[in-house]
N, C-alpha and C positions, 0 to 999 in steps of 0.2 A: 188689840192687838193687830200688828204690824199682818197684812196678806204677803202669803208665800208668789213670788214670780215663778211661773212656770213657763221655760219655752217646747214644743211640741214641734217632732220630728215627725212627719206622717204624709206618703206620700196618696193617699186615695183622703180627697177632695171631703168626702162624705162623712168617712169616719175622723178626718179631724175638726170638723165643726160639730159631731156630737163630743169627743173629748173635751172640747173648748167650754159646748153649755156642762157639760157636768162639774169640769173643774172649777166655772163660774158658781152651779151652783151650790157646789161644795164649800165654798168662799175664797176658793184662788185667785190669783191673779193672772192670765195668761197674757204673758207679753211677747212673742212672738210666735212665727209658723215658718218652716221649709221643707220643702218636698224633696229634697235631694242632699245628698252628701258635702257637697264644695258651697253650697245657698247655706246648711244647716252652722257649719264648722265659722263661716265668716260672719252669722250673724249672734252665734253664742258668743263668738268673740268680742264682738263687739256691745251686746247687752249683758254679757254676767249673769244670765238667771240663779237663781235659787236652789234652782232644780231642774232636770232634761228627761222630757217623757220620750224615747227616741224606737220607732219602729226598726228592726231589725232588717228588715229588706225593703230599700226605698231605690228609688229611681237613680241611675246615674252610674258613675263607675266605682264609686264609694256604699257600701254596707252602711247598717245602722255602726256593728261592730266595729269598722273602721273609724266609723265618725267618733266613736267613745273613746277610741282608744287616743284618739288627738287632741281631745278632751283631758282625760286623763294625764297627758304627758304636760300638756300647758294650762291647764284650770282644775283649779279644786273646787269641784260641782258633780254633785252625785248624779248619778242617770240609773233612770229606770227602763229597761227594757220590753217594749209592748212588741207582743209578735203571736202570730197565728201558726208558728212551729215550732216543735215540743222535741224534735226529733234529738237523739243524742249529739250527732254531731254538730248541730246549730249551738247548743248550748254549751258544749264543750268549747269551742269558740269565741262564747258569751263571758263565759267565765273569767276568760283570761284577763279582760277587761275590769276586771271587778265590779260590777253592777251593784246597784244599793237594792234589787230586787228585779223581777219579773212578772208580767201583765200578761196572761193569754186572754186574746182577744176572739170571741165576743166576751167581754169584761161586766161587773158588775160595780154601780159606783161605789156600796161599800167595800169591795176589794180596790178598786182606787184609790180612795181616802184612805183604809187601813195601811196599805203599801206605801202611799207617800209618805203620811205619818211616821212611820218606822221608818224611813230611809233618812228623811231631817233629822229624825233622833239620833241613829246610828252618825251620820256623818258630822252632826254638833258633837257629840261623842268622840269620834276618830282625829276630828280637829285639834281638839281641846287634849288629845293626848300626844297628838305630834308637835305642837307646842308648846308642852310641858314635857317633852323630850329635848326640845332643841333649845328650851331653856337651860335644861340642867346640863346639857353638854358645852353652853355659853358660860358655863362656871368653870371649867377646866378646858376650856379654850386659849389659856394664856401662856407663856413663854418662859417662865422659871418653868425650872426641874422640880421644885418642890410641889407645885399644883399638876407636873405629871400623872403623880404619883398616888392621885385619887379620884376617886369618880362621885357623885353626888347619886342618890337615886329617893324614889320616895316611898316612906314605909309609914306605913300606921298615921296617915295623914298629914307626916311631916317628909321635909329634905332632910333625909339621914349622907355627912358626908361617910366615905368608907374607902380606906385606903387596899391598894391594889395586892399589897404584898399578905392581907387577911382574906383573901379570896382563896378557894380550896377549887373548884371547878362551878360551870358553868352550866345549864342542859337548859334545851329548846322543848318548850310545850306548847305548842297549837301558835299562837300570835304572839307568845310572849315567850320570856327568857328567864329562869330562876339563878340567880345566883347565889353561893353558896358559902359561907365562910364556917367555920370548925362551929361555930355555936348556932348560926341564925341563918338564914336564906330571905331573899326579896327579889320580890316578883314583877319585872317590868316590862311593857312593852316597849318590843323591840324585836331585832332579827338577829342571829346570828352573825349573818356577814358583816354587819353595820357595826357591832359589839367586838369583835375577831379584828374588825380595821381600828377600833378605839383605843384594844387593849394592847394593841403591838407583838412582835414576834419574838421578843426577847425574853419575857418571861413566861409565855402563855403560850401554846401551840393549840390545833385543833386534832384532837385525835379520832372523833368520830361526825357524821353530818349531823349529829343531836347535842356533842359537848367538846368545851373548851377544858382544858387544864393546864393550871399552873405548874408550872416545871418543878419548882424546888418543894413542892408538895407530895408530887408523888413517891412513892413508898418502895412500889416494886413492880416489876412488870413480868406479864406470862407472854403466849404467843395471842391470847385475844384481849388481854384486859389489862387496866393497870389498877393499881391498889393506892388511895390517898389515904398521907399518914393522917393518926391521930383519926380520920370520919372511918376509916376499915371500909371505905366507898370501892366498892369494884365496877372500873367502868369499861363497857367496850372500844376497843381500840379498833376502828374500821379498816378494811385492806388498802383503800387509797389513801388513807392518813399515817399509816406505820412509819414509812419512810421517814418522813419530814420528822416524824417523833422520833426516831433513830439518831436521826442527824444532829438534832438540837438535843440528846441528853449526852452527860459528859462520861462518857465510857472508857473505861481501860481494856 
């Protein structure tokens, strides 16, 4: 099995050397080091490692969190934070960059190994899901009108064609969305923002932070909820979305 290439960002030379020795002992390949943010960005861009171990507090104008944001914006490389700081403020800032793990210093080799392996596994799964999603989107990125009325979703290990007219509503569920038809529901790894953009605004309307409804499937509406026809499903209407909904309904 090919060794994992790891880049280490750490401004304490003794700690960096200890990390390198631990990584080599665990069977990983250390491709480079940096002790400041600018150097880290340049070297990581050049070397494109499989994973980055990033100390949060490093020398220079850029923190490890700043460097991680740059990596997230430009490169598909998982980052694990190394830190002796576990306060809520630091963790809150770090979470925004969506790292693949945290290791508190001082750490044990077993913790280092397990965190790296879990991060690599999760990153591989995330990359596969993104690749699959992009493929599904590409299937309907045609110019003809017929193709604009369908989407493709993965269901029970198959790619299934779904007509937009059959969709009743979509519900957000953590990192997934659930597309509901009259008799079936499809759970896909996506965001409400991306799906809202793909579906378009003429036939669908965002009625809540967690719900999108198809306009011609709405049976009735009261102050705080709508009822979907056939399914008799009551869906909440968010205050910030009600005005847009009312504008799109063909009311007398």
